[in-house]
TORVEXDREN-304080 format. One record per residue (C-alpha): x, y, z. Coordinates in Angstrom, 3 decimals, decimal comma. Each point is the difference from the previous one (the first is absolute). Layout:
<rs>
(r (X; Y; Z))
...
</rs>
This chain:
<rs>
(r (28,292; -5,442; -136,466))
(r (1,271; -3,533; 0,414))
(r (3,269; 0,894; -1,741))
(r (0,553; 2,897; 2,408))
(r (-0,623; -2,263; 2,979))
(r (2,432; -2,581; -1,328))
(r (2,567; 2,722; -0,603))
(r (-0,329; 1,276; 3,579))
(r (0,167; -3,576; 1,297))
(r (3,330; -0,425; -1,786))
(r (1,397; 3,081; 1,746))
(r (-1,532; -1,105; 3,292))
(r (1,694; -3,409; -0,199))
(r (3,340; 1,375; -1,195))
(r (0,152; 2,673; 2,699))
(r (-0,906; -2,467; 2,759))
(r (-2,032; 2,719; 1,710))
(r (-2,018; -1,634; 2,823))
(r (-3,615; 0,571; 0,942))
(r (-1,733; 2,311; 0,720))
(r (2,056; 1,899; -2,603))
(r (-0,574; -0,428; -3,722))
(r (0,945; 1,577; -3,328))
(r (-2,759; 2,291; -1,170))
(r (1,705; 2,059; -2,732))
(r (3,179; 0,314; -2,056))
(r (1,416; 2,535; -2,441))
(r (2,848; -0,476; -2,461))
(r (2,027; 3,181; -0,632))
(r (1,925; -1,099; -3,083))
(r (1,974; 3,208; -0,402))
(r (1,249; -0,305; 3,575))
(r (0,362; -3,781; -0,412))
(r (-1,864; -0,348; 3,291))
(r (-2,902; -2,207; 1,069))
(r (-2,161; 1,417; 2,811))
(r (-2,034; -2,526; 1,982))
(r (-2,634; 1,219; 2,451))
(r (-0,998; -2,015; 3,060))
(r (-3,119; 0,261; 2,119))
(r (-1,317; -1,833; 3,055))
(r (-3,384; -1,706; -0,089))
(r (-3,035; 1,717; 1,466))
(r (-0,552; -0,953; 3,635))
(r (3,554; -1,289; 0,401))
(r (1,447; -0,324; 3,486))
(r (3,685; 0,227; 0,925))
(r (2,410; -0,803; 2,828))
(r (0,848; 2,837; 2,361))
(r (3,509; 1,296; -0,914))
(r (0,625; 0,701; 3,687))
(r (-1,252; -3,013; 1,996))
(r (-0,785; -2,499; -2,739))
(r (-3,677; -0,392; 0,899))
(r (-2,090; -1,317; -2,934))
(r (-3,285; 1,354; -1,304))
(r (0,874; 3,697; -0,094))
(r (-2,389; 1,979; -2,200))
(r (1,034; 2,803; -2,332))
(r (-0,188; 3,408; 1,697))
(r (0,942; 2,167; -3,002))
(r (2,158; -0,111; -3,107))
(r (2,854; 2,191; -1,187))
(r (-0,697; 2,109; -3,068))
(r (3,505; -0,257; -1,431))
(r (1,308; -3,120; -1,735))
(r (3,012; -1,781; 1,403))
(r (2,274; -1,568; -2,570))
(r (2,454; -2,907; -0,045))
(r (2,493; -1,012; -2,662))
(r (-0,633; -3,615; -0,990))
(r (1,714; -2,522; -2,261))
(r (-0,293; 0,925; -3,649))
(r (-2,820; -1,472; -2,031))
(r (1,524; -0,910; -3,363))
(r (2,063; 3,046; -1,046))
(r (-2,042; 2,424; 2,116))
(r (0,984; 1,505; 3,320))
(r (-2,869; -0,790; 2,368))
(r (-1,424; 2,238; 2,702))
(r (-2,623; -1,126; 2,503))
(r (-2,514; 2,574; 1,259))
(r (-2,343; -0,185; 2,988))
(r (-1,877; 2,334; 2,316))
(r (0,680; -1,167; 3,528))
(r (-2,831; -0,384; 2,533))
(r (0,311; 0,760; 3,681))
(r (-1,677; -2,285; 2,520))
(r (-1,280; 0,615; 3,501))
(r (0,855; -2,778; 2,429))
(r (-2,623; -0,805; 2,615))
(r (2,665; -1,678; 2,182))
(r (2,667; 2,697; 0,281))
(r (-2,054; 2,962; -1,222))
(r (2,601; 1,197; -2,515))
(r (-0,760; 1,223; -3,504))
(r (2,834; -1,064; -2,315))
(r (0,787; -0,661; -3,663))
(r (-0,234; -3,693; -0,840))
(r (3,046; -2,159; -0,623))
(r (0,330; -1,543; -3,453))
(r (1,459; -3,339; -1,032))
(r (1,793; 0,968; -3,201))
(r (2,456; 2,586; 1,367))
(r (1,825; 1,148; 3,139))
(r (-1,289; 3,184; 1,687))
(r (1,464; 3,046; -1,707))
(r (2,089; -2,052; -2,442))
(r (-1,555; 1,190; -3,269))
(r (1,043; -3,328; -1,560))
(r (-1,920; -3,257; -0,043))
(r (1,496; -2,968; 1,838))
(r (0,449; -1,874; -3,278))
(r (1,884; 2,953; -1,463))
(r (2,206; 0,133; 3,115))
(r (0,744; -3,711; -0,421))
(r (1,069; 0,645; -3,591))
(r (2,209; 2,931; 1,014))
(r (1,702; -1,891; 2,838))
(r (0,750; -2,999; -2,195))
(r (1,786; 2,361; -2,403))
(r (1,819; 2,032; 2,661))
(r (1,864; -3,005; 1,363))
(r (1,388; -0,631; -3,495))
(r (0,848; 3,413; -1,454))
(r (0,792; 3,621; 0,958))
(r (-2,983; 1,945; 1,270))
(r (0,353; 2,686; -2,659))
(r (-0,305; -2,712; -2,661))
(r (-3,122; -1,392; 1,685))
(r (-1,515; 3,481; 0,093))
(r (0,549; 0,405; -3,723))
(r (-1,371; -3,456; -0,729))
(r (-3,268; 0,429; 1,905))
(r (-0,457; 3,718; -0,631))
(r (0,028; 1,116; 3,647))
(r (2,138; 2,516; 1,852))
(r (2,824; -1,691; 1,909))
(r (-0,828; 1,819; 3,254))
(r (-3,358; -1,778; 0,057))
(r (1,648; -3,355; -0,642))
(r (2,526; 0,599; 2,770))
(r (-2,839; 0,575; 2,449))
(r (-1,479; -3,363; -0,948))
(r (3,355; -1,745; 0,268))
(r (0,862; 1,500; 3,396))
(r (-3,437; -0,824; 1,387))
(r (0,506; -3,717; -0,567))
(r (3,677; -0,020; 0,996))
(r (-0,760; 1,865; 3,233))
(r (-2,795; -2,457; 0,701))
(r (2,455; -2,901; -0,340))
(r (2,558; 1,732; 2,229))
(r (-2,652; 0,811; 2,585))
(r (-1,017; -3,671; 0,157))
(r (3,561; -1,321; 0,119))
(r (0,650; -2,237; 3,024))
(r (3,206; 1,103; 1,741))
(r (-0,788; -1,500; 3,389))
(r (2,950; -2,423; -0,075))
(r (2,798; 2,196; -1,323))
(r (3,279; -0,101; 1,902))
(r (2,854; 0,397; -2,534))
(r (0,154; 3,141; -2,144))
(r (2,275; 0,924; -2,893))
(r (-0,055; 3,657; -0,986))
(r (1,619; 2,023; -2,748))
(r (-0,539; 3,188; -1,954))
(r (-0,383; 0,294; -3,753))
(r (-0,019; 3,092; -2,187))
(r (-3,388; 1,228; -1,115))
(r (1,085; 2,677; -2,458))
(r (3,105; 1,977; -0,788))
(r (0,972; 2,592; 2,586))
(r (0,607; -2,246; 3,024))
(r (-3,646; -0,852; 0,583))
(r (-0,460; -3,389; 1,605))
(r (-2,472; -2,466; 1,398))
(r (0,871; -2,497; 2,739))
(r (-1,336; -3,541; -0,218))
(r (-0,562; -2,246; 3,036))
(r (-0,162; -3,699; -0,881))
(r (-1,104; -2,897; 2,189))
(r (2,981; -2,327; -0,452))
(r (-2,021; -3,128; 0,733))
(r (-2,846; 0,639; -2,462))
(r (2,034; 2,102; -2,466))
(r (-2,785; 2,592; -0,178))
(r (0,386; 3,757; -0,065))
(r (-2,057; 0,884; 3,071))
(r (0,669; 3,739; 0,277))
(r (1,319; 2,587; -2,451))
(r (0,461; 3,688; 0,679))
(r (1,753; 3,034; -1,486))
(r (3,445; 1,060; 1,218))
(r (2,930; -1,900; 1,456))
(r (0,669; 1,708; 3,327))
(r (-0,651; -1,086; 3,571))
(r (-3,594; 1,237; -0,363))
(r (-0,832; -3,059; -2,112))
(r (0,438; -2,130; 3,150))
(r (-2,459; 2,206; 1,866))
(r (-2,488; -0,421; -2,840))
(r (0,564; -3,757; 0,071))
(r (-0,838; 0,066; 3,718))
(r (-3,240; 1,801; -0,760))
(r (-0,801; -2,662; -2,606))
(r (0,564; -2,759; 2,571))
(r (-2,081; 1,851; 2,593))
(r (-2,860; 0,269; -2,469))
(r (0,260; -3,727; -0,709))
(r (0,067; -0,826; 3,719))
(r (3,521; -1,466; -0,140))
(r (2,249; 0,539; 3,030))
(r (3,363; 1,548; -0,887))
(r (1,731; -2,524; 2,251))
(r (-1,157; -2,693; -2,426))
(r (2,630; 1,173; -2,506))
(r (3,153; -1,911; 0,908))
(r (2,331; 0,679; -2,912))
(r (0,690; 2,754; -2,521))
(r (2,248; -0,355; -3,013))
(r (1,124; 3,248; -1,610))
(r (3,005; 1,892; -1,273))
(r (2,181; 2,139; 2,257))
(r (-2,024; 3,161; -0,487))
(r (0,339; 2,017; 3,239))
(r (-3,641; 1,067; -0,407))
(r (-1,198; -3,610; -0,170))
(r (2,148; -1,002; 2,965))
(r (-1,127; 2,873; 2,229))
(r (-3,638; -0,551; -1,006))
(r (0,152; -3,698; 0,889))
(r (1,765; 0,654; 3,294))
(r (-2,541; 2,680; 0,965))
(r (-3,220; -1,745; -1,023))
(r (0,968; -3,679; 0,304))
(r (2,439; -0,157; 2,935))
(r (-0,535; -3,746; 0,443))
(r (0,792; -0,887; -3,618))
(r (3,386; -1,120; -1,306))
(r (1,579; 1,326; -3,209))
(r (1,729; -2,094; -2,638))
(r (1,915; 2,118; -2,474))
(r (-0,518; -1,154; -3,544))
(r (3,147; -1,798; -1,178))
(r (-0,595; 1,169; -3,572))
(r (0,109; 3,586; 1,241))
(r (3,230; -0,782; 1,888))
(r (1,582; -1,267; -3,217))
(r (-1,317; 3,047; -1,862))
(r (1,883; 2,185; 2,490))
(r (3,130; -2,110; -0,574))
(r (-0,343; 0,434; -3,769))
(r (-0,354; 3,767; 0,406))
(r (3,186; 0,161; 2,086))
(r (1,820; -2,239; -2,505))
(r (-1,059; 2,236; -2,890))
(r (1,235; 3,066; 1,875))
(r (3,407; -1,674; 0,326))
(r (-0,006; -0,691; -3,746))
(r (-0,954; 3,581; -0,816))
(r (2,824; 1,378; 2,155))
(r (2,570; -2,367; -1,502))
(r (-1,108; 0,389; -3,598))
(r (1,766; 3,367; -0,355))
(r (3,402; -1,702; 0,462))
(r (-0,930; -3,404; -1,417))
(r (-1,634; 0,592; -3,416))
(r (-0,407; -3,762; -0,536))
(r (-2,922; 0,204; 2,461))
(r (-2,006; 2,082; -2,451))
(r (-3,307; -1,663; -0,973))
(r (0,527; -2,788; 2,538))
(r (-2,682; 1,013; 2,479))
(r (-2,289; -2,996; -0,492))
(r (2,918; -2,424; 0,013))
(r (0,320; 0,702; 3,731))
(r (-3,658; 0,495; 0,867))
(r (-1,434; -3,157; -1,585))
(r (0,496; -3,502; 1,308))
(r (2,547; -1,888; -2,067))
(r (-2,515; -2,536; -1,270))
(r (-2,027; 2,880; -1,471))
(r (2,856; 1,609; -1,931))
(r (-0,235; 0,160; -3,775))
(r (2,788; -1,590; -2,025))
(r (1,533; 3,428; -0,607))
(r (-0,189; 0,879; 3,699))
(r (1,637; -3,307; 0,927))
(r (2,949; 0,827; -2,261))
(r (0,294; 3,448; 1,586))
(r (-0,070; -1,531; 3,483))
(r (2,697; -2,518; -0,944))
(r (2,283; 2,864; -1,046))
(r (-0,634; 2,055; 3,159))
(r (-0,261; -2,524; 2,824))
(r (3,741; -0,648; 0,404))
(r (1,014; 3,670; -0,109))
(r (0,850; 1,701; 3,288))
(r (-3,151; 2,139; 0,003))
(r (-1,784; 1,573; 2,946))
(r (-3,199; -0,870; -1,844))
(r (1,049; -3,646; -0,037))
(r (0,534; 0,036; 3,771))
(r (-3,406; 1,624; 0,542))
(r (-1,519; -2,611; -2,304))
(r (1,480; -2,829; 2,086))
(r (-1,496; 1,617; 3,123))
(r (-3,364; 0,001; -1,741))
(r (0,267; -3,694; -0,865))
(r (1,075; -0,796; 3,554))
(r (-2,990; 1,739; 1,584))
(r (-2,285; -1,614; -2,544))
(r (1,411; -3,369; 1,035))
(r (-0,876; 0,722; 3,642))
(r (-3,676; -0,553; -0,809))
(r (0,789; -3,579; -1,005))
(r (1,578; -0,821; 3,378))
(r (-1,685; -1,376; 3,101))
(r (-1,564; 2,228; 2,643))
(r (2,502; -1,344; 2,532))
(r (3,008; 1,621; -1,657))
(r (-1,734; 3,021; -1,588))
(r (0,988; 2,494; 2,692))
(r (3,658; -1,072; 0,002))
(r (0,007; 0,120; -3,814))
(r (-1,471; 3,515; -0,004))
(r (2,566; 1,273; 2,529))
(r (2,881; -1,358; -2,090))
(r (-1,443; 1,618; -3,128))
(r (-0,461; 3,270; 1,878))
(r (3,619; 0,033; 1,196))
(r (1,179; -0,693; -3,558))
(r (-2,072; 2,862; -1,422))
(r (1,058; 2,448; 2,729))
(r (3,680; -0,702; -0,733))
(r (-0,453; 0,138; -3,774))
(r (0,942; 3,694; -0,354))
(r (-2,871; 0,266; -2,479))
(r (-2,165; 2,868; 1,266))
(r (-3,326; -1,159; -1,552))
(r (0,492; -3,503; 1,450))
(r (0,963; 1,388; 3,408))
(r (-3,152; 2,159; 0,127))
(r (-2,079; -2,986; -1,118))
(r (1,472; -2,213; 2,724))
(r (-0,728; 2,621; 2,643))
(r (-3,624; 0,296; -1,163))
(r (-0,502; -3,762; -0,022))
(r (1,614; -0,368; 3,429))
(r (-2,655; 2,325; 1,487))
(r (-2,726; -2,248; -1,417))
(r (1,740; -3,320; 0,609))
(r (-2,794; -1,489; 2,127))
(r (-2,634; 0,628; -2,668))
(r (2,275; -1,351; -2,743))
(r (0,827; -3,187; 1,896))
(r (-3,629; -0,501; 1,003))
(r (-0,521; -1,304; -3,523))
(r (1,665; -3,239; 1,094))
(r (-2,888; -0,520; 2,421))
(r (-2,995; 1,335; -1,940))
(r (1,126; -0,464; -3,642))
(r (-2,181; 3,037; -0,778))
(r (0,914; 2,046; -3,063))
(r (-1,617; 2,553; -2,249))
(r (0,607; -2,350; -2,894))
(r (-3,757; -0,448; -0,101))
(r (-0,441; 3,751; -0,465))
(r (2,762; 0,085; -2,588))
(r (-1,873; -2,701; -1,893))
(r (-3,223; 1,943; 0,348))
(r (1,704; 3,088; -1,413))
(r (-0,552; -1,265; -3,538))
(r (-3,707; -0,154; 0,828))
(r (0,182; 3,529; 1,404))
(r (1,570; 1,180; -3,251))
(r (-2,876; -1,692; -1,820))
(r (-2,350; 1,911; 2,290))
(r (1,715; 3,223; -1,038))
(r (-0,618; -0,786; -3,645))
(r (-3,656; -0,823; 0,635))
(r (-0,409; 3,221; 1,992))
(r (1,519; 1,994; -2,862))
(r (-1,882; 3,146; -0,902))
(r (-1,524; 0,796; 3,377))
(r (2,529; -1,037; 2,615))
(r (-1,128; 1,691; 3,201))
(r (1,279; -1,615; 3,212))
(r (-3,370; -1,601; 0,761))
(r (-0,298; -1,404; -3,509))
(r (3,529; -1,383; 0,063))
(r (-0,521; -1,583; 3,425))
(r (-3,266; -1,608; -1,127))
(r (1,709; -1,434; -3,060))
(r (2,839; -1,419; 2,155))
(r (-2,485; -1,722; 2,295))
(r (-1,854; -1,516; -2,936))
(r (3,149; -1,062; -1,873))
(r (2,151; -1,277; 2,871))
(r (-2,857; -1,800; 1,751))
(r (-1,411; -1,292; -3,287))
(r (-3,453; 1,226; 1,011))
(r (-2,937; -1,553; -1,787))
(r (-2,107; 3,154; -0,093))
(r (-2,750; -1,514; -2,120))
(r (-0,658; -3,066; 2,151))
(r (-3,074; 1,469; 1,706))
(r (-1,829; 0,888; -3,208))
</rs>
């Protein structure tokens, strides 16, 4: 008898099950490689009311069916906790409800210690790999993960936000995107939603409303020249200013430059395989690319002229704010007279957005932060591999980009 008591005491201590609960039985199913541990509450036990928290609630009745929770493995055995749950009647609020337990969240089906173990693995490896390692279905693990991520997001303090950088990133193949809103000052992803149209700004407004943040508090947006983003900002945040991301501006310049190269390549075969010679900054060229550039730079090529326009506009961002507008106008006039159709169209597009481009000289806002975070987003994609629904992907971005410590409260 003493040996049995000692054995149960070992389980009791290892499980950290608090009074009035105790281990009263266990069964080892060797063929299933599963250890079943049965819990019971002590006779005459009293509980807190699940509704109002009043102490001293007596048991009203007990459910006939066991509830089960997956727990950390004991040795090589998968461990399942079993308990029949009592209902209590509260004298204060009059409700009859099932008691709350300390070892698991309501409806989770996993013990808190098992959830801790799962979360510590999920921040390090793909979810599908975690599921295989612990022997659980990945859908169940995703529910755990999203519960704690959503809790962190819900508790996030955004009361002081004023400068927002926003950008879209692909979620899967087939032009499916999520848009990320980042607080420039804290470098946190504060809101992520599916899509990349003007509706994402409406959803961002709803997020701010829920958080009790006035829309007028947002003073600056930094984004690319997406018409949907621009119209959404102008409609929902009429008092905010827009800074167009200078990296996006240079991306547009590179696209126009490459179009010039493509058009010229048919008559100038020496341009073949030279794409990255023109698109990369000179200091980033490989030795082979530097040799190619040396051969091409002095030829009378339309691509060479477009390349010099690129370098000139790139140089503008190193000048002072005082001369930036004059510099831009001179560059614009050069591009318009260039007789290079892609560069002419580019200049016309940039002219329409001149104010937002030149606003960089005042705000210094860029989406460089988001570009840097993109590597973390790609890591989030890999971790979400195997069950990449939009909600799962978004939860993984929050956790990865914001470096959430999901196990801190355990």
